[in-house]
N, C-alpha and C positions, 0 to 999 in steps of 0.2 A: 504494500500500500504506500503510495507516494504521499509526502507531506502536502498540505492543501495548496501551498504556494506553487509547487511543481505541477500539481493537477491543473491549475489555471493556465500555466504556460504550455502544457502538452495538449490541452483540449483541442485547439484549432487543427493541429497536425493529425490527431487521431480522427477527427471528423473528416478531414480531407481523404485520409487513407480509406476510411470506410465507404465514402462515396465512390471512390475509384473502384472499389470491389463491387459496386452496384448494389450495396445493401441499403434498403429503405429504412434507415435509422435516423431519427431526428438528432440534430446536434445542439439543440437547446439545452443549456446547462441547468435550467430550472427543473425541479423534480416533477414527475407526472402529476396530473391533477388528483389522482387517486391516493397520492402520498402527501405527507406534510413533513417539513423539516423538523428535526428534534429540537424542542424548546430548550433553551439554556437553563441551568439551575436558577439563575437570577430571575428569569422570566417566570419560572414556575413559582418561585417564592413570592413574587409580586402578585401573581394571580390568586394565591391562596392565603395571603396575609391581609388582614383587615386592619387599616390604620385609622385610629381614632385620635383626635386632638382636643384635649380639654385644657384650655389655657388656665383655668382654675384647677390646679392639680390636686388629686386626691391625696390625703395624708393618713387615712385609716380606712380599713375595709370591713368595718362593723357598723352598719347603718344606725344601730340603736345607740351608738356612742358618738354620733356626729350631728352637728347642726347643718352641715352643708349638703346641698343636693349633689355636689361634685363627688362626695364620698359615697353617697347612696347609689349614684349612677354606676360607679365602678364596682360596687358591691353587688348590684343587681345582675351582673353578668354571671355570677357564680351562686348567689343565694336566691331563694324563691319563696313566695308566699303561698298560702293555700289556694288563693284565687286572686283575680285582678279584674279591673273594669276596662273594656275596650273604649274606643272613641265615642261609640254610640251609647255608652253607659250600661252595656250588657255585662253581667258578671260571668267571667270565664274561669273555669277550674284550672288550676296549675298543678299543685300537689294533691289537691282534692280530686276524688273520682267523679264527683258531681256537685252541683250547686244545691245547697239546702233550700227547701221550700216548705210551705205549709202542706202541699200536696204529697210530697214524698216523706213527710214526717221529720224532716230535718229541722224545721223551725217550729218551736212550740207555739200553740195558739195564744197563750198568755204573754208571749214576748219575753219570757224569763230565761230561755235557753235555746241553744242551737247545737245540732249534732253534725259534725263533718265526717264524711267517709273519705278515707285517704286511698290513693292509688296503691295497690299491692305491689310488693317486689321492688320498691325503690331503694336505692343505695346512695350513700354519700360518695363524694369523689375519691375518698380514700378507701372505699370498699366496705365501710361499716353500713349495716342496714339502717334505713330511715324508718321511724315508727312514730306512733302517737306520743310516745314518751318524749320525743324531741320537741313536740309542740307544747307539752306540759312544762318542760324545762325552760323553753323560751319565755313563757309567761313568768316563771319564777325569776328568771334573769332580769327581765325588763322591770318587774315590779319590786325588786329588791332595792331598798332605799340606798344601800351602800354602793350599788352599781351606778346609781345616778344616770340611768338611761334617759336619753332625750325623748324617747317615745313613751315614757311611763304614763303620762297623762291620758293617752289614748286608751290604755289598758286598765285604768282605775275603775271603770264601770263593771269589771269582772269580779264575781264572787269566788268562782273556782273554775279550774280547767282539769278535766279528768280523762284519763285514757281508759275507755270502756273495754278495748282490746287493742291489738297491735295496729289496727288500721281505722280505729274509731275514736273520735275525740268529742267530748261534750263540754261546752262552755256555758256556764250558768252566770247570769248577770245579777247584780245587786237589786236592780229594779227592772220592771218591764222595759225592754229596750228595742225600739224600732230600728236602731242603727247597728244591728248585730254584725253587719259586714264591715264595720270600721276596724275590727281587730283581726289580725292575721291575714289581711287582704291588702294588696297593692303596696305602695311605697313604704308604709310603716309595718307591713305584715311579714317581712322576711323571717323565716324560721332558722334558728341556730342549732348546730349539732351539740347534743348534750355531752358527748364524749370529748369534745374539744374545749368546752367551757366549764364543766362541772367543778374542776379544781380551782377555778377563778371566780366563783360565784361570790360576790360581795366586793369589798374594797379593792381586791386585786384584779378586778375585771379588766382594767386597761393594760395589765401585764400579760394577758393571754396571747400566745403566739398566733392564734387564729384571727386576731384583729388585723394582722398584717399578711398572713398567709391563710386565707379562709378555706374551710372545707365546706363545700356546698353540694346541692343537688342539681344545680343549673347546668347549662350546656357547655360551659368552658370553666376550666380551673386555673388558678393563679400558679405560675411557676417562678415568677420573679416580681418583686415589688420594691421600688425605691421611693419611699414617701416623698411627695412633693416633686417627683420627677416622672417615673414611668412604671406601668404595670404590664407584664407580659402574661398572656393566657394561652393555653392550648386546649384542644377538645377534651372534655371530661369523658373518659372511656366508659364510665358507669352511667352516663346520661341515657335516659330512656329513648331518645331519638338521635343517638350518636352518629348513626350512619347517614343521616340527612344534613349534618352540619356543613355550612358552606366554606369554612376556613380552617386551615391547619395551625394558624397562629393569629393572635390579636395583639396589637401593640397600642396601648393607650398612653399617649405622651402628654405630659403636662408642661405648663410654662408658656411664656410669651404673653400675648395680649389678644383681645378679641379681634382686632383688625388683622393681625398676622394670621390668626386662625381662619378668619373668613377668606383671606387671600389664598391660603394653602388648599382650601377645598373648592373655592369658586373660580379662582383664576389660574393657579399653577397645577392643580390636580394632584398635589403631593400627598394628600390624605383623602380618605373616603368619607369621613364624617367629622364634623366639628360642632362642638357643644356650646350653647349659650352665646350666640353671636350678638351681643349687645354692642352694636356698632351704629354710628349715626346713619340715618336713613339714606342720605345721598351717597355716602361711601359704599354702603351695602349694595345699592342699586348699580353703582359703577362696577363693582367687583362681579356682580351677578351677570353682567353683560358679556363676560368672557366665555360663558357657556360651558364651563367645565363641571358645573354643579348647579344646584338650585337651593334657594332659601325656603325652608318650610316653617311657616308661622302657625303655631298650634295654640289657638286661644283657648285657655282653660280658666283656672281659678287664680292664676298668679297676679299679684297686685303689688306694684312698687309703692312703698309707703314711707312716711316719716314717723318714727316712733318717738314719743315724748317721755322724758324721764320725770316721773312724778316724785322721785326722791332726789336728795342732794348729792351729786357725784363728788363734791369737794369736801364733804363732811365725813368723818370716820367714826364708827361706833364699833368697839370691840374688834378692831382690825378690819372692818368691812365698810367700804364706801358704798354710796347709793343704798344706804340702809333704809328699810321701809319705815322706820321710826323717825326719820329726818326728812320732812317734806321739802320739796324743791323751793328755793326762795322766791321764784317768780312764775315758774311754769304751772304751778297749782292755781294761778289766777286765770279764770276762764277768758278774761279780756285779752290777756297776753297770747293765749293759744288761738283765740279768734283772729287776732291781728296777724299772727304768723300764717294762718290759713288764707286769709283774705289777700295777702301779698303774693300769693303763688299763681303764676300764669300757667295753669295746667294745659291749656290748649296749645300754647307755644312749645312747652316741653314735649308734649306728645307729638305734635306735628313736625317740629324742626329736628328733634332728636330721634324719635322712634319711627315716624312715618307709618307705614302699613302694619308695623309690629306693635303698636301701642295705641290705646284710646284713653283720653282723660276720664277720670271717674271720681265720684264723691263717695263711693261705697267701699266698705271694708269687705263685704261678702259680694263677690261678683259672678260666681258660677256655682251651680247651674243657673241659667238665665232666669228661671222661675223663682229663684231665691234672691235675685237682685232687686233691691228696694226701688220703687218708683217715687218714693217720698222725699228723697234727698236731692240736693243740688250744690254745686260749687260756685264760687264767685271770685272774680279777680277785681279788686278795688283798693288801690293804694290809699286813696283819701279816706275811705271807710276804715281801713286798718289803722291809720294814724288817729282817727277820731276815737276809735275804740280804746286806744292807749291813753289818749287825753282824758276821756271820760273816767277812766279807772285811776287817774292820778299819776300816770307815768309820763314825766316831763324831763327835759334836759335842764337840770337845775344849775349846772356848773359850766355850760357852754362847750363841753368836750365832744358834742355830737352824739352822745349816748343817753338815751332816756334812763331815768332812775326814779326810785321811790324809797323813802325811808333809808337812804344810804345804799340801796341795792341797785346796781346798774344792770341793764339788760345785755349782758355779755354771754354769748353762746359758744360752746364747743360742739361742732356738728361733724360727726364721723360717719364713714361708710367704707366699703371695700374698694380696692383699686380696680377701676373699671372706667373706660373712657366716657360712657354715657353718664355714669354717676358723678364723675368729676365735673363734667359740663353742667349737669343738673345742680351740683353744689354751687358752682360759680353763679348761675342764674339766680338761685335762691339767696346767696350771700348779697348780691347786688340789690335785690329787692328788699330784703330785710334791713340792710344798712340804710337804705333810703328812707325807712320809716322810724329809724332811731335805735336799732340794735347794733351791737358790735359782734361780728361773727368770725370765729376761727375755724378753719376747715382742717380736717384730718382724714387722710386716706390710709387704710390698713390693708396689707396683703390678705387676699381671700383665705389663704391657708391658716392665717392667724385669726382673722375676724370671725370666721365660721367654725373655728376649732371649739370643741366643747370641754376642753380640759379645765378642771376646777382651779388649776394653778395659773391659768392664762388671764391676766387682768385686762387684756385688750380684745376679748371676744364679745360677741353680742349679748351673752348671758350676764356678764358682769355689768355692762353698759355704764362705764365710767365716763360718760359725756352727757351733754344736755339733750341732744338730739342724735338719732342715728337713722340711716336709711338702708333698706334692702327690700327684697321681694320674697314673699311666701304666699301660701294660699291653702285651701282645703285640698287634701290629697284623695278625697273620696266624694262621690256625688252627694252623700249626706254630710253636711258641714258640721256635725256635732263636735268632733274633736277640735276642729279649727276654732269654733266659737267659744270653746272652753278657755281659750287663751287668756281672756281678760278677767277671769274669776279671781277673787281675793285669795283663794286657796292655791292659786297657781303662780304666785309671786316668786320669782327667782331670788334666792338669797344664799348666804353661806351655809345655812342649816341644811339645805337640800343640794349642796354642791352646784348651785346656780343651774340646775338641770330643768327647772320649770320653764314654761313658755311665757309667763307674764313678766317679761323683762322690764316693762315700763313701770312696774309697781303701782299700777292703777287699781283702785278698789272702790266698787260702787255696789252697795247692797241691792239696789234696784236691778242691776244687771244680773247679780247672783240669783235673785228671785225668778227672773225670766228663765235662767238656766235650769232651775229646779223644775219649772213647768215643762220645758221642752224635753228634758232628759227622760221623762216617762210618758210623753204624749204619743199615743199610737196612731192617731188620725193624721195621715200625711199632710192634708191641707192645713189643719190647725197647727201642725208642727212647722210648716213652712212660714205661716204668718208670725209665729213667735220668733223665728230666726230673723225675719225682717224687722221686727220690733227691736231685737238685740242689736242689729246693725244700726238702726236709726238712733238708738241711745248712744252708741259709741261715736257716731258721726256728729250728732248734735251737741254732745258733751266735749267734742274735739279731744277724745281720749287718744286718737290716732289721726294722722292726716293722710288720707288716700291721695295718690298722685295719678298713677297710670295703670290701667288694666293692660297688663303686658303679656304678649304672646311668648310661649316657649319657642325660641328661635334657633333653629339648627341648620347647618349646611350639609347637604347630602350630595356626594359626588355622582357624576353621571355614569359610573361603572358599578354602582351599588343598587341592588334591588331588595325589596322585602321590608324596608323601613316603614313602620306603621305606627305613628305616634298617637298617644292618647293623653288627654289631660289628667287622667287618674292613675298614672303610673309613670315611671321613669323612662327616658328615651330608649334605654337598653332592654326594656321589658320583653321584647320579642326578638332578641338578637339571635335566637336559635333559627329564625326564619330568614335572616339576612344572607344574601347570596351575591356572588359576583355576576354581573350581567354577561 
């Protein structure tokens, strides 16, 4: 066999010789149509490697110990819930064999319990059998106060979880519960392996190796994880549909920024999928024009909001700042909160920054649409904002440009995560608020720090050591019960609960708590919906939170990737088992 360079030189002479012999042989050096050249190893690897770019990089792969969607997204590739909701709101079984209903006896008529039948014969990625005992343990893990699980509030409605046999789980609730599918379903429902975490139940929960190298039932398993950098996955050989998986390797890369992520999927085609493309609308449209991918805007329940600290972040009580016993020196004044809200041009923020991926909103609860209140409205009026402060006695007594009252100046520390849209939103708000007499200091924190849930991290959202902070969240289930629980007095984040509760604003209103008590046991769907709307209206009218933009989950999908099917009620990676190369 000649080397390839000699084959090319000899080819014309060979062809001439064959023609002289009268042989009807084509001298075309291309292979016959029935054959194809052997693909290079590099080409094979490119075809079978799925490249994901998450510019907000994951730092932990246990979703119950993280505030950030970025960590849950990476976890969802290997961990699974009992069921999830598709984009149309249909409950789809995952680890469950079927969806419980009244008709099949899964849901109790009195609303007090639900029975889940699990798929038989499932195993974890390390070969250990999956059983009802893992579901029971997951409940124990999440609700153990020493674990300080971020999802604990969702599971507080449960009285007990019992394994009736290897593939049957019964969940009993403390009260009749119309929202039985809030637990073990979707984003907050991922089941943990008992054998990986049993030794770490309690205060040692964050020391478990499985937080970084998870054992799951999902389609792919983690083979390498560098927190804040990269996660490498390979097919889970024990997955029930292993033969149909589309990729031999998944690379989830972190770092960079939203613009570079958008460029990588939409313009250069270097990656197949890019998460959370919070990029200014004109830039996103320009990058999309390259035709290497498309922007998928998935409108669900996400809402960009400004959270107000009702406690004093500058006072310390027993080593704890933002202590619930120390009210904020001026944000507890409704007139100050009203002025802040009136000075926000939501239309401009949504139109100029978000474009088709965001809509201005006055509501805390924005989805499903039937739960969105028709009773609220937002207003942009700088003169009215100034008048509200004047009427409440906030004036500039010393001529320094900052309004004050009783020696307290209106000075704000406003923090959010590093994100181009958020920094531009911060600048817009700073300019408006300073024009009516506030002094505003802006702070931007890396997402890996801001959304970290560690009790020792003073810069995360749970500690909230600032006056205002901004980020996006929403209900992860079509029933918003867990989401609306956020502002209960009992959910205030503090040192005693390792700052794991959701009420980081330290807002407490008995009227809101009373509505929660009504809705938590209301079985009539329409009556329940009306109470949720009342709860939304109370938060909005009391300016307990300042809604800004109903934001789409925005992702970039490369033109060579098929099977991506986003839903508002689970993470982007929820159906990654169905993703294929075109």
